[in-house]
DSSP file (Angstrom, degrees, kcal/mol; ACC not computed):
  #  RESIDUE AA STRUCTURE BP1 BP2  ACC     N-H-->O    O-->H-N    N-H-->O    O-->H-N    TCO  KAPPA ALPHA  PHI   PSI    X-CA   Y-CA   Z-CA
    1    1 A M              0   0    0      0, 0.0     2,-0.8     0, 0.0    47,-0.2   0.000 360.0 360.0 360.0 140.6    3.3    0.9   10.0
    2    2 A W        -     0   0    0     45,-1.0     2,-0.5    43,-0.1    45,-0.2  -0.744 360.0-174.4 -84.7 112.9    5.8    3.3    8.7
    3    3 A G        +     0   0    0     -2,-0.8     2,-0.4    43,-0.1    -1,-0.1  -0.383  45.9 113.2-101.3  53.0    8.5    3.8   11.3
    4    4 A T        -     0   0    0     -2,-0.5    41,-0.6    41,-0.2     2,-0.3  -0.943  44.3-166.6-128.8 144.0   10.3    6.6    9.4
    5    5 A I  E     -A   44   0A   0     -2,-0.4     2,-0.3    39,-0.1    39,-0.2  -0.926  11.0-162.0-123.8 156.6   10.9   10.2   10.0
    6    6 A W  E     -A   43   0A   0     37,-2.9    37,-2.8    -2,-0.3     2,-0.3  -0.871   7.0-161.4-131.1 162.8   12.2   12.8    7.5
    7    7 A S        -     0   0    0     -2,-0.3     2,-0.2    35,-0.2    35,-0.2  -0.973  32.5-101.3-138.8 156.3   13.7   16.2    7.4
    8    8 A F        -     0   0    0     33,-0.4    33,-0.1    -2,-0.3     3,-0.0  -0.538  23.4-164.3 -75.8 142.9   14.1   18.7    4.7
    9    9 A G        +     0   0    0     -2,-0.2     2,-0.4     5,-0.0    -1,-0.1   0.311  65.8  69.5-108.4   7.2   17.5   18.9    3.1
   10   10 A D  S  > S-     0   0    0      1,-0.1     4,-2.0     0, 0.0     3,-0.3  -0.971  73.5-134.8-130.6 141.3   17.1   22.2    1.3
   11   11 A N  H  > S+     0   0    0     -2,-0.4     4,-2.6     1,-0.2     5,-0.2   0.821 106.9  59.4 -63.1 -31.4   16.9   25.8    2.7
   12   12 A L  H  > S+     0   0    0      2,-0.2     4,-2.3     1,-0.2    -1,-0.2   0.891 106.5  47.7 -64.7 -38.2   14.0   26.6    0.4
   13   13 A D  H  > S+     0   0    0     -3,-0.3     4,-2.5     2,-0.2    -2,-0.2   0.920 112.2  49.0 -65.5 -43.7   12.0   23.7    2.0
   14   14 A Q  H  X S+     0   0    0     -4,-2.0     4,-2.5     2,-0.2     5,-0.3   0.898 110.5  51.2 -63.0 -40.9   12.9   24.9    5.5
   15   15 A Y  H  X>S+     0   0    0     -4,-2.6     4,-3.2     2,-0.2     5,-0.8   0.931 110.2  49.1 -61.1 -46.6   11.9   28.5    4.5
   16   16 A W  H  X5S+     0   0    0     -4,-2.3     6,-2.0     3,-0.2     4,-1.1   0.917 112.9  48.9 -58.3 -43.3    8.5   27.2    3.2
   17   17 A L  H  <5S+     0   0    0     -4,-2.5     6,-1.5     5,-0.2    -2,-0.2   0.925 123.9  27.5 -63.1 -46.8    8.0   25.3    6.5
   18   18 A E  H  <5S+     0   0    0     -4,-2.5    -2,-0.2     4,-0.2    -3,-0.2   0.802 133.8  24.9 -91.1 -31.2    8.9   28.1    8.8
   19   19 A E  H  <5S+     0   0    0     -4,-3.2    -3,-0.2    -5,-0.3    -2,-0.1   0.605 118.1  49.8-113.7 -15.3    8.0   31.3    7.0
   20   20 A R  S  <<S-     0   0    0     -4,-1.1    -4,-0.1    -5,-0.8    -3,-0.1   0.091 115.9 -91.0-118.6  22.7    5.3   30.4    4.4
   21   21 A G  S  > S+     0   0    0     -4,-0.2     4,-2.1    -3,-0.1     3,-0.2   0.644  79.4 139.1  83.0  14.4    2.8   28.5    6.4
   22   22 A G  H  >  +     0   0    0     -6,-2.0     4,-3.0     1,-0.2     5,-0.3   0.830  64.4  60.0 -63.5 -34.2    4.3   25.1    5.8
   23   23 A L  H  > S+     0   0    0     -6,-1.5     4,-2.0    -7,-0.2    -1,-0.2   0.941 109.9  42.4 -59.5 -46.7    3.8   23.9    9.4
   24   24 A E  H  > S+     0   0    0      2,-0.2     4,-2.3    -7,-0.2    -2,-0.2   0.915 115.0  50.2 -66.2 -43.0    0.0   24.3    9.1
   25   25 A E  H  X S+     0   0    0     -4,-2.1     4,-1.4     2,-0.2    -2,-0.2   0.912 111.2  48.3 -63.6 -42.6   -0.1   22.9    5.5
   26   26 A M  H  <>S+     0   0    0     -4,-3.0     5,-2.3     1,-0.2    -1,-0.2   0.899 110.5  51.8 -64.2 -39.1    1.9   19.8    6.6
   27   27 A S  H ><5S+     0   0    0     -4,-2.0     3,-1.6    -5,-0.3    -2,-0.2   0.907 106.9  52.9 -62.7 -41.6   -0.4   19.3    9.6
   28   28 A K  H 3<5S+     0   0    0     -4,-2.3    -1,-0.2     1,-0.3    -2,-0.2   0.805 105.4  56.1 -62.4 -29.0   -3.5   19.5    7.3
   29   29 A C  T 3<5S-     0   0    0     -4,-1.4    -1,-0.3    -5,-0.2    -2,-0.2   0.384 125.9-102.0 -85.5   3.9   -1.9   16.8    5.1
   30   30 A G  T < 5S+     0   0    0     -3,-1.6    16,-0.6     1,-0.3     2,-0.3   0.615  74.2 139.8  90.5  13.0   -1.6   14.5    8.2
   31   31 A F  E   < -B   45   0A   0     -5,-2.3     2,-0.5    14,-0.1    -1,-0.3  -0.649  47.4-137.3 -89.1 147.5    2.0   14.9    9.0
   32   32 A R  E     -B   44   0A   0     12,-3.1    12,-2.1    -2,-0.3     2,-0.4  -0.920  22.9-158.1 -99.6 126.3    3.3   15.1   12.6
   33   33 A I  E     -B   43   0A   0     -2,-0.5     2,-0.3    10,-0.2    10,-0.2  -0.907  10.1-174.5-113.8 134.2    6.0   17.8   12.8
   34   34 A F  E     -B   42   0A   0      8,-3.3     8,-2.3    -2,-0.4     2,-0.4  -0.914  11.7-151.2-125.0 150.0    8.6   18.0   15.5
   35   35 A N  E     -B   41   0A   0     -2,-0.3     2,-0.4     6,-0.2     6,-0.2  -0.990  11.6-173.9-125.1 131.0   11.3   20.6   16.3
   36   36 A H  E  >  -B   40   0A   0      4,-1.9     4,-2.2    -2,-0.4    -2,-0.0  -0.959  29.4-129.8-123.4 139.7   14.5   19.7   18.0
   37   37 A D  T  4 S+     0   0    0     -2,-0.4    -1,-0.1     1,-0.2     4,-0.1   0.868 108.1  27.1 -56.6 -39.2   17.1   22.3   19.2
   38   38 A F  T  4 S+     0   0    0      2,-0.1    -1,-0.2     1,-0.1    -3,-0.0   0.887 129.4  37.2 -91.3 -44.7   20.0   20.4   17.4
   39   39 A Y  T  4 S-     0   0    0      1,-0.3    -2,-0.2     3,-0.0     2,-0.2   0.633  92.8-148.9 -87.4 -15.3   18.3   18.6   14.5
   40   40 A G  E  <  - B   0  36A   0     -4,-2.2    -4,-1.9   -33,-0.0     2,-0.3  -0.498  52.7  -7.5  79.9-152.6   15.7   21.2   13.6
   41   41 A C  E     + B   0  35A   0     -6,-0.2   -33,-0.4    -2,-0.2     2,-0.3  -0.601  64.5 166.7 -83.9 137.5   12.4   20.3   12.1
   42   42 A Y  E     - B   0  34A   0     -8,-2.3    -8,-3.3    -2,-0.3     2,-0.3  -0.954  13.1-159.6-142.2 162.3   11.6   16.7   11.2
   43   43 A F  E     +AB   6  33A   0    -37,-2.8   -37,-2.9    -2,-0.3     2,-0.3  -0.946  11.2 173.9-146.2 159.8    8.3   15.0   10.4
   44   44 A G  E     -AB   5  32A   0    -12,-2.1   -12,-3.1    -2,-0.3     2,-0.5  -0.904  31.0-106.0-153.7 179.1    6.5   11.7   10.2
   45   45 A I  E     - B   0  31A   0    -41,-0.6     2,-1.0    -2,-0.3   -41,-0.2  -0.972  16.5-152.2-119.6 129.7    3.2   10.0    9.6
   46   46 A D        +     0   0    0    -16,-0.6     2,-0.3    -2,-0.5   -43,-0.1  -0.783  60.7  81.0-100.6  88.5    1.2    8.5   12.4
   47   47 A G        -     0   0    0     -2,-1.0   -45,-1.0   -45,-0.2     2,-0.3  -0.989  47.9-161.6-175.2 170.6   -0.7    5.7   10.6
   48   48 A A        +     0   0    0     -2,-0.3     3,-0.1   -47,-0.2    -2,-0.0  -0.968  62.2  37.4-163.1 150.2   -0.9    2.3    9.1
   49   49 A G  S    S+     0   0    0     -2,-0.3     2,-0.3     1,-0.3    -1,-0.0   0.721  93.0  78.3  83.1  23.4   -2.9    0.2    6.7
   50   50 A Y  S    S-     0   0    0     -3,-0.0     2,-1.0     0, 0.0    -1,-0.3  -0.898  92.3 -71.5-149.4 178.4   -3.7    2.7    4.0
   51   51 A D     >  -     0   0    0     -2,-0.3     4,-2.2     1,-0.2     5,-0.2  -0.661  38.6-172.3 -82.1 102.3   -2.2    4.5    1.0
   52   52 A F  H  >>S+     0   0    0     -2,-1.0     4,-2.5     1,-0.2     5,-1.6   0.855  83.6  54.1 -63.9 -36.2    0.3    7.0    2.3
   53   53 A Y  I  4>S+     0   0    0      3,-0.2     5,-3.0     1,-0.2    -1,-0.2   0.947 112.0  42.9 -64.9 -46.8    0.9    8.6   -1.0
   54   54 A K  I  45S+     0   0    0      1,-0.2    -2,-0.2     3,-0.2    -1,-0.2   0.895 123.2  37.2 -65.5 -40.6   -2.8    9.2   -1.7
   55   55 A E  I  <5S+     0   0    0     -4,-2.2    -2,-0.2     3,-0.1    -1,-0.2   0.730 136.2   5.0 -88.0 -24.0   -3.5   10.5    1.9
   56   56 A H  I  X5S+     0   0    0     -4,-2.5     4,-2.0    -5,-0.2    -3,-0.2   0.713 123.0  45.9-126.5 -56.9   -0.3   12.4    2.7
   57   57 A W  I  ><S+     0   0    0     -5,-1.6     4,-2.5     2,-0.2    -4,-0.2   0.901 113.4  46.2 -70.2 -42.6    2.4   12.8    0.0
   58   58 A I  H  ><S+     0   0    0     -5,-3.0     4,-2.4    -6,-0.2     5,-0.2   0.931 113.5  49.3 -67.5 -44.5    0.2   13.8   -2.9
   59   59 A P  H  > S+     0   0    0      0, 0.0     4,-2.6     0, 0.0    -1,-0.2   0.886 112.4  49.4 -60.2 -35.3   -1.8   16.4   -0.8
   60   60 A L  H  X S+     0   0    0     -4,-2.0     4,-2.2     2,-0.2    -2,-0.2   0.926 109.2  51.6 -66.6 -44.1    1.6   17.8    0.4
   61   61 A Y  H  X>S+     0   0    0     -4,-2.5     5,-1.7     1,-0.2     4,-0.5   0.915 114.2  43.7 -55.8 -45.8    2.9   18.0   -3.2
   62   62 A L  H ><5S+     0   0    0     -4,-2.4     3,-0.9     1,-0.2    -2,-0.2   0.892 110.9  54.0 -69.2 -40.5   -0.3   19.9   -4.2
   63   63 A A  H 3<5S+     0   0    0     -4,-2.6    -1,-0.2     1,-0.3    -2,-0.2   0.839 106.3  53.5 -63.2 -33.1   -0.2   22.1   -1.1
   64   64 A R  H 3<5S-     0   0    0     -4,-2.2    -1,-0.3    -5,-0.2    -2,-0.2   0.668 109.2-126.6 -74.1 -15.8    3.4   23.1   -1.9
   65   65 A G  T <<5 +     0   0    0     -3,-0.9    -3,-0.2    -4,-0.5    -2,-0.1   0.743  51.2 163.3  74.6  22.2    2.3   24.1   -5.4
   66   66 A L      < -     0   0    0     -5,-1.7    -1,-0.2     1,-0.1     3,-0.1  -0.385  24.5-170.7 -73.8 153.3    5.0   21.9   -6.9
   67   67 A H        +     0   0    0     -3,-0.1    -1,-0.1     1,-0.1    -5,-0.0  -0.486  35.4 132.6-145.6  68.7    4.7   21.0  -10.5
   68   68 A W        +     0   0    0      2,-0.1     2,-0.2    -2,-0.0    -1,-0.1   0.428  54.3  87.0 -98.2  -1.8    7.3   18.3  -11.3
   69   69 A H  S    S-     0   0    0     -3,-0.1     2,-0.4     1,-0.0     0, 0.0  -0.630  77.4-118.5-100.9 157.1    4.9   16.0  -13.2
   70   70 A K        -     0   0    0     -2,-0.2     2,-0.6     2,-0.0    -2,-0.1  -0.770  24.2-144.8 -89.8 136.4    3.9   16.0  -16.8
   71   71 A E        +     0   0    0     -2,-0.4     2,-0.3     4,-0.1     3,-0.0  -0.894  27.7 162.1-102.1 128.4    0.3   16.6  -17.6
   72   72 A D     >  -     0   0    0     -2,-0.6     4,-2.2     1,-0.1     5,-0.2  -0.980  48.3-115.5-140.4 156.9   -1.3   14.8  -20.4
   73   73 A S  H  > S+     0   0    0     -2,-0.3     4,-1.9     1,-0.2     5,-0.1   0.812 112.2  58.7 -63.0 -30.3   -4.9   14.1  -21.3
   74   74 A E  H  > S+     0   0    0      2,-0.2     4,-1.1     1,-0.2    -1,-0.2   0.945 110.0  41.5 -65.5 -48.2   -4.4   10.4  -20.9
   75   75 A N  H  > S+     0   0    0      1,-0.2     4,-1.0    -3,-0.2     3,-0.3   0.883 113.0  54.2 -66.9 -38.3   -3.3   10.6  -17.3
   76   76 A E  H  < S+     0   0    0     -4,-2.2     3,-0.4     1,-0.2    -1,-0.2   0.881 106.9  51.3 -64.0 -37.9   -5.9   13.2  -16.4
   77   77 A N  H  < S+     0   0    0     -4,-1.9    -1,-0.2     1,-0.2    -2,-0.2   0.779 107.0  54.1 -70.9 -25.9   -8.7   11.0  -17.7
   78   78 A Q  H  <        0   0    0     -4,-1.1    -1,-0.2    -3,-0.3    -2,-0.2   0.709 360.0 360.0 -80.0 -20.6   -7.6    8.1  -15.6
   79   79 A Q     <        0   0    0     -4,-1.0    -1,-0.2    -3,-0.4    -2,-0.2   0.454 360.0 360.0 -90.1 360.0   -7.6   10.0  -12.3
């Protein structure tokens, strides 16, 4: 089981979370989001025994509309 929580370190991420529907999108991707008066928003995954990247992180990456990866026909055909 992953006993880790994270928080965003950039104001653009925080803006996406609070003003651009990020809370709902993260929830759809299986993240648990918490808000603390002092620490702000932080999030975690409630799960164990499966591929966290496939089930949570990749859907979050896609939901954010991020595009940090290179697309090539070889990788696209393997997926």
